[in-house]
OpenMM code with the backbone's topology and positions (N, CA, C; nanometers):
from openmm import Vec3, app, unit

residues = "LEU ASN LYS MET ARG VAL PRO LYS GLY PHE TRP GLY ALA LYS LYS LEU ARG PHE LYS LEU ARG TYR TRP ARG LYS THR ALA ILE GLN ASN LYS VAL GLU GLU MET ALA HIS TYR VAL GLY MET ARG ILE SER ARG VAL LYS PRO ARG ASN THR SER ALA LEU ALA TYR ASP GLY THR GLY LYS VAL GLU ARG ASN HIS LYS LYS ASP LEU ALA THR PHE THR THR GLY LYS VAL TYR HIS ALA ASP LEU SER ALA SER TYR ASN ILE ALA ALA ARG TYR".split()
positions = [
    Vec3(0.0832, -0.1193, 0.0000),
    Vec3(0.0000, 0.0000, 0.0000),
    Vec3(0.0870, 0.1249, 0.0000),
    Vec3(0.0482, 0.2214, -0.0772),
    Vec3(0.1197, 0.3481, -0.0785),
    Vec3(0.0695, 0.4350, 0.0345),
    Vec3(0.1630, 0.4938, 0.1054),
    Vec3(0.1231, 0.5863, 0.2110),
    Vec3(0.0852, 0.7187, 0.1455),
    Vec3(-0.0338, 0.7662, 0.1759),
    Vec3(-0.0829, 0.8870, 0.1114),
    Vec3(-0.0169, 1.0095, 0.1732),
    Vec3(0.0425, 1.0907, 0.0905),
    Vec3(0.1083, 1.2120, 0.1367),
    Vec3(0.0080, 1.3253, 0.1440),
    Vec3(0.0092, 1.3966, 0.2540),
    Vec3(-0.0776, 1.5118, 0.2713),
    Vec3(0.0115, 1.6351, 0.2729),
    Vec3(-0.0203, 1.7366, 0.1928),
    Vec3(0.0631, 1.8571, 0.1919),
    Vec3(0.0696, 1.9224, 0.3295),
    Vec3(0.1794, 1.9912, 0.3556),
    Vec3(0.1953, 2.0601, 0.4840),
    Vec3(0.0907, 2.1692, 0.4965),
    Vec3(0.0487, 2.1946, 0.6183),
    Vec3(-0.0514, 2.2974, 0.6437),
    Vec3(-0.1921, 2.2420, 0.6578),
    Vec3(-0.2122, 2.1141, 0.6271),
    Vec3(-0.3429, 2.0518, 0.6431),
    Vec3(-0.3479, 1.9840, 0.7787),
    Vec3(-0.4535, 2.0058, 0.8526),
    Vec3(-0.4715, 1.9394, 0.9811),
    Vec3(-0.6200, 1.9269, 1.0096),
    Vec3(-0.6567, 1.8375, 1.0982),
    Vec3(-0.7960, 1.8204, 1.1387),
    Vec3(-0.8834, 1.7683, 1.0268),
    Vec3(-1.0014, 1.8295, 1.0127),
    Vec3(-1.1000, 1.7835, 0.9156),
    Vec3(-1.0511, 1.8015, 0.7721),
    Vec3(-0.9728, 1.9056, 0.7459),
    Vec3(-0.9202, 1.9264, 0.6102),
    Vec3(-0.8283, 1.8113, 0.5716),
    Vec3(-0.7456, 1.7675, 0.6662),
    Vec3(-0.6544, 1.6567, 0.6395),
    Vec3(-0.7331, 1.5291, 0.6110),
    Vec3(-0.8385, 1.5050, 0.6890),
    Vec3(-0.9215, 1.3864, 0.6693),
    Vec3(-0.9926, 1.3915, 0.5341),
    Vec3(-1.0470, 1.5068, 0.4977),
    Vec3(-1.1123, 1.5198, 0.3678),
    Vec3(-1.0144, 1.4935, 0.2542),
    Vec3(-0.8918, 1.5415, 0.2685),
    Vec3(-0.7913, 1.5195, 0.1657),
    Vec3(-0.7611, 1.3709, 0.1520),
    Vec3(-0.7517, 1.2997, 0.2643),
    Vec3(-0.7220, 1.1568, 0.2600),
    Vec3(-0.8379, 1.0777, 0.2005),
    Vec3(-0.9608, 1.1163, 0.2306),
    Vec3(-1.0778, 1.0410, 0.1853),
    Vec3(-1.1207, 1.0753, 0.0432),
    Vec3(-1.0585, 1.1740, -0.0185),
    Vec3(-1.0980, 1.2144, -0.1529),
    Vec3(-1.0872, 1.1001, -0.2527),
    Vec3(-0.9843, 1.0189, -0.2387),
    Vec3(-0.9610, 0.9122, -0.3347),
    Vec3(-1.0008, 0.7746, -0.2817),
    Vec3(-1.0771, 0.7722, -0.1745),
    Vec3(-1.1236, 0.6467, -0.1171),
    Vec3(-1.2335, 0.5904, -0.2061),
    Vec3(-1.2187, 0.4669, -0.2484),
    Vec3(-1.3113, 0.4078, -0.3444),
    Vec3(-1.4043, 0.3102, -0.2735),
    Vec3(-1.5076, 0.3646, -0.2119),
    Vec3(-1.6012, 0.2844, -0.1332),
    Vec3(-1.6719, 0.1800, -0.2191),
    Vec3(-1.7191, 0.2176, -0.3365),
    Vec3(-1.7936, 0.1260, -0.4216),
    Vec3(-1.7044, 0.0130, -0.4721),
    Vec3(-1.5793, 0.0456, -0.5039),
    Vec3(-1.4874, -0.0576, -0.5514),
    Vec3(-1.4606, -0.1610, -0.4419),
    Vec3(-1.4485, -0.1141, -0.3181),
    Vec3(-1.4271, -0.2063, -0.2061),
    Vec3(-1.5495, -0.2946, -0.1868),
    Vec3(-1.6694, -0.2348, -0.1932),
    Vec3(-1.7923, -0.3125, -0.1780),
    Vec3(-1.8061, -0.4154, -0.2895),
    Vec3(-1.7728, -0.3780, -0.4116),
    Vec3(-1.7819, -0.4718, -0.5233),
    Vec3(-1.6846, -0.5875, -0.5068),
    Vec3(-1.5631, -0.5587, -0.4593),
    Vec3(-1.4634, -0.6628, -0.4387),
    Vec3(-1.5083, -0.7597, -0.3296),
    Vec3(-1.5630, -0.7093, -0.2209),
    Vec3(-1.6127, -0.7950, -0.1130),
    Vec3(-1.7300, -0.8795, -0.1623),
    Vec3(-1.8181, -0.8213, -0.2421),
    Vec3(-1.9304, -0.8954, -0.2992),
    Vec3(-1.8807, -1.0084, -0.3893),
    Vec3(-1.7808, -0.9792, -0.4703),
    Vec3(-1.7240, -1.0801, -0.5593),
    Vec3(-1.6609, -1.1945, -0.4794),
    Vec3(-1.5883, -1.1607, -0.3748),
    Vec3(-1.5252, -1.2628, -0.2909),
    Vec3(-1.6294, -1.3473, -0.2175),
    Vec3(-1.7367, -1.2836, -0.1719),
    Vec3(-1.8422, -1.3565, -0.1019),
    Vec3(-1.9119, -1.4546, -0.1952),
    Vec3(-1.9417, -1.4108, -0.3165),
    Vec3(-2.0054, -1.5003, -0.4123),
    Vec3(-1.9141, -1.6163, -0.4497),
    Vec3(-1.7843, -1.5910, -0.4529),
    Vec3(-1.6883, -1.6952, -0.4873),
    Vec3(-1.6908, -1.8088, -0.3855),
    Vec3(-1.7077, -1.7748, -0.2572),
    Vec3(-1.7110, -1.8785, -0.1535),
    Vec3(-1.8533, -1.9248, -0.1220),
    Vec3(-1.9529, -1.8734, -0.1941),
    Vec3(-2.0895, -1.9209, -0.1789),
    Vec3(-2.1741, -1.8468, -0.0780),
    Vec3(-2.1329, -1.7267, -0.0387),
    Vec3(-2.2120, -1.6481, 0.0564),
    Vec3(-2.3092, -1.5578, -0.0183),
    Vec3(-2.4222, -1.5321, 0.0441),
    Vec3(-2.5163, -1.4347, -0.0103),
    Vec3(-2.4966, -1.3034, 0.0634),
    Vec3(-2.5124, -1.1928, -0.0076),
    Vec3(-2.4974, -1.0620, 0.0555),
    Vec3(-2.6163, -0.9749, 0.0203),
    Vec3(-2.6361, -0.8708, 0.0992),
    Vec3(-2.7366, -0.7687, 0.0715),
    Vec3(-2.6747, -0.6333, 0.0977),
    Vec3(-2.7007, -0.5402, 0.0095),
    Vec3(-2.6562, -0.4027, 0.0332),
    Vec3(-2.7578, -0.3360, 0.1241),
    Vec3(-2.7102, -0.2698, 0.2254),
    Vec3(-2.7970, -0.2087, 0.3247),
    Vec3(-2.8206, -0.0631, 0.2895),
    Vec3(-2.9466, -0.0232, 0.2867),
    Vec3(-2.9797, 0.1174, 0.2679),
    Vec3(-2.9713, 0.1834, 0.4066),
    Vec3(-2.8798, 0.2782, 0.4245),
    Vec3(-2.8552, 0.3305, 0.5586),
    Vec3(-2.9608, 0.4277, 0.6110),
    Vec3(-3.0565, 0.4653, 0.5282),
    Vec3(-3.1555, 0.5643, 0.5696),
    Vec3(-3.2356, 0.5163, 0.6907),
    Vec3(-3.2371, 0.5968, 0.7952),
    Vec3(-3.3142, 0.5757, 0.9182),
    Vec3(-3.2755, 0.4502, 0.9965),
    Vec3(-3.1588, 0.3913, 0.9716),
    Vec3(-3.1226, 0.2728, 1.0491),
    Vec3(-3.0973, 0.3090, 1.1951),
    Vec3(-3.0355, 0.4241, 1.2208),
    Vec3(-3.0116, 0.4619, 1.3604),
    Vec3(-3.1056, 0.5716, 1.4084),
    Vec3(-3.1909, 0.6238, 1.3212),
    Vec3(-3.2833, 0.7294, 1.3613),
    Vec3(-3.4159, 0.6742, 1.4129),
    Vec3(-3.4458, 0.5485, 1.3795),
    Vec3(-3.5715, 0.4881, 1.4223),
    Vec3(-3.5463, 0.3824, 1.5288),
    Vec3(-3.6429, 0.3651, 1.6176),
    Vec3(-3.6323, 0.2638, 1.7220),
    Vec3(-3.6578, 0.1265, 1.6624),
    Vec3(-3.5807, 0.0276, 1.7070),
    Vec3(-3.5955, -0.1066, 1.6496),
    Vec3(-3.7235, -0.1756, 1.6938),
    Vec3(-3.7847, -0.1288, 1.8036),
    Vec3(-3.9078, -0.1930, 1.8505),
    Vec3(-4.0333, -0.1335, 1.7877),
    Vec3(-4.0146, -0.0414, 1.6919),
    Vec3(-4.1279, 0.0134, 1.6179),
    Vec3(-4.1979, 0.1288, 1.6850),
    Vec3(-4.1369, 0.1915, 1.7853),
    Vec3(-4.2031, 0.3008, 1.8557),
    Vec3(-4.1755, 0.4377, 1.7943),
    Vec3(-4.1056, 0.4423, 1.6817),
    Vec3(-4.0854, 0.5692, 1.6113),
    Vec3(-3.9439, 0.6227, 1.6232),
    Vec3(-3.9325, 0.7552, 1.6115),
    Vec3(-3.8011, 0.8204, 1.6135),
    Vec3(-3.7400, 0.8146, 1.7531),
    Vec3(-3.6066, 0.8248, 1.7557),
    Vec3(-3.5352, 0.8244, 1.8827),
    Vec3(-3.4700, 0.9596, 1.9050),
    Vec3(-3.4468, 0.9933, 2.0318),
    Vec3(-3.3740, 1.1145, 2.0680),
    Vec3(-3.2309, 1.0738, 2.0975),
    Vec3(-3.1340, 1.1493, 2.0461),
    Vec3(-2.9924, 1.1178, 2.0688),
    Vec3(-2.9354, 1.2136, 2.1725),
    Vec3(-2.8366, 1.1671, 2.2488),
    Vec3(-2.7720, 1.2552, 2.3449),
    Vec3(-2.6705, 1.3437, 2.2723),
    Vec3(-2.6008, 1.4298, 2.3456),
    Vec3(-2.5107, 1.5252, 2.2811),
    Vec3(-2.3899, 1.4581, 2.2166),
    Vec3(-2.3491, 1.3403, 2.2640),
    Vec3(-2.2378, 1.2682, 2.2023),
    Vec3(-2.2845, 1.1789, 2.0880),
    Vec3(-2.4135, 1.1696, 2.0668),
    Vec3(-2.4759, 1.0927, 1.9582),
    Vec3(-2.4550, 0.9421, 1.9703),
    Vec3(-2.4195, 0.8929, 2.0895),
    Vec3(-2.3964, 0.7494, 2.1015),
    Vec3(-2.5116, 0.6765, 2.1693),
    Vec3(-2.5961, 0.7453, 2.2444),
    Vec3(-2.7089, 0.6822, 2.3104),
    Vec3(-2.8392, 0.7303, 2.2485),
    Vec3(-2.9324, 0.6371, 2.2346),
    Vec3(-3.0630, 0.6688, 2.1765),
    Vec3(-3.1700, 0.6435, 2.2819),
    Vec3(-3.2545, 0.7424, 2.3067),
    Vec3(-3.3646, 0.7295, 2.4009),
    Vec3(-3.4932, 0.7095, 2.3210),
    Vec3(-3.5602, 0.5978, 2.3441),
    Vec3(-3.6848, 0.5676, 2.2740),
    Vec3(-3.7984, 0.6473, 2.3361),
    Vec3(-3.9118, 0.6537, 2.2647),
    Vec3(-4.0278, 0.7263, 2.3169),
    Vec3(-4.0853, 0.6573, 2.4404),
    Vec3(-4.0542, 0.5293, 2.4600),
    Vec3(-4.1007, 0.4569, 2.5790),
    Vec3(-4.0118, 0.4829, 2.6996),
    Vec3(-3.8996, 0.5537, 2.6796),
    Vec3(-3.8094, 0.5852, 2.7892),
    Vec3(-3.6876, 0.4943, 2.7978),
    Vec3(-3.6859, 0.3873, 2.7194),
    Vec3(-3.5702, 0.2973, 2.7207),
    Vec3(-3.4508, 0.3662, 2.6549),
    Vec3(-3.3307, 0.3377, 2.7057),
    Vec3(-3.2079, 0.3953, 2.6509),
    Vec3(-3.1194, 0.2819, 2.6034),
    Vec3(-3.0800, 0.2883, 2.4751),
    Vec3(-2.9920, 0.1891, 2.4157),
    Vec3(-2.8797, 0.2598, 2.3414),
    Vec3(-2.7745, 0.1863, 2.3114),
    Vec3(-2.6687, 0.2409, 2.2278),
    Vec3(-2.7241, 0.2547, 2.0858),
    Vec3(-2.6943, 0.3655, 2.0201),
    Vec3(-2.7511, 0.3933, 1.8881),
    Vec3(-2.7066, 0.2907, 1.7850),
    Vec3(-2.5821, 0.2440, 1.7928),
    Vec3(-2.5342, 0.1450, 1.6969),
    Vec3(-2.6025, 0.0101, 1.7175),
    Vec3(-2.6343, -0.0238, 1.8424),
    Vec3(-2.7056, -0.1486, 1.8695),
    Vec3(-2.8460, -0.1425, 1.8098),
    Vec3(-2.9131, -0.0307, 1.8290),
    Vec3(-3.0463, -0.0136, 1.7712),
    Vec3(-3.0400, -0.0199, 1.6185),
    Vec3(-2.9374, 0.0415, 1.5595),
    Vec3(-2.9219, 0.0392, 1.4135),
    Vec3(-2.8978, -0.1023, 1.3637),
    Vec3(-2.8174, -0.1797, 1.4349),
    Vec3(-2.7904, -0.3167, 1.3910),
    Vec3(-2.9164, -0.4026, 1.4000),
    Vec3(-2.9985, -0.3798, 1.5021),
    Vec3(-3.1267, -0.4515, 1.5108),
    Vec3(-3.2181, -0.4134, 1.3948),
    Vec3(-3.2192, -0.2841, 1.3572),
    Vec3(-3.3001, -0.2405, 1.2430),
    Vec3(-3.2528, -0.3068, 1.1142),
    Vec3(-3.1223, -0.3132, 1.0944),
    Vec3(-3.0684, -0.3757, 0.9744),
    Vec3(-3.1042, -0.5234, 0.9699),
    Vec3(-3.0928, -0.5908, 1.0842),
    Vec3(-3.1254, -0.7344, 1.0903),
    Vec3(-3.2734, -0.7580, 1.0621),
    Vec3(-3.3588, -0.6680, 1.1066),
    Vec3(-3.5022, -0.6846, 1.0831),
    Vec3(-3.5381, -0.6615, 0.9360),
    Vec3(-3.4665, -0.5705, 0.8712),
    Vec3(-3.4952, -0.5410, 0.7294),
    Vec3(-3.4443, -0.6512, 0.6370),
    Vec3(-3.3290, -0.7067, 0.6680),
    Vec3(-3.2654, -0.8002, 0.5761),
    Vec3(-3.2541, -0.9342, 0.6391),
] * unit.nanometer
topology = app.Topology()
chain = topology.addChain("A")
for resn in residues:
    res = topology.addResidue(resn, chain)
    for name in ("N", "CA", "C"):
        topology.addAtom(name, app.Element.getBySymbol(name[0]), res)
C-alpha cells in the first residue's frame, strides 16, 4: 500500500477530507461482494436511511444525546444507537 502524502498545512477535518478524496467505497464493496459469491455467501446491500434514527421496537423516532452514542426511545428505554441500528438492519434483511 502506498502511504498517502498530505501537503503541509493541512490538519484536522481538512486533512481527513484530503485523505478520503480518493477512497473508493464502491470498488471495495464490489470486491467484497465478488469474494463472497466466490465462496458461496449471499450478501445484501444495506440502505442506511433511518437505520439509527428509528427505534428497532417500532415506537418511532429516537432522541440522541449530545455525544450521539445513546438513543432514548419514546417509551423511555435507553440503548446504544449502533445497537439499535444493527437490530433495524437485521429486521430489514
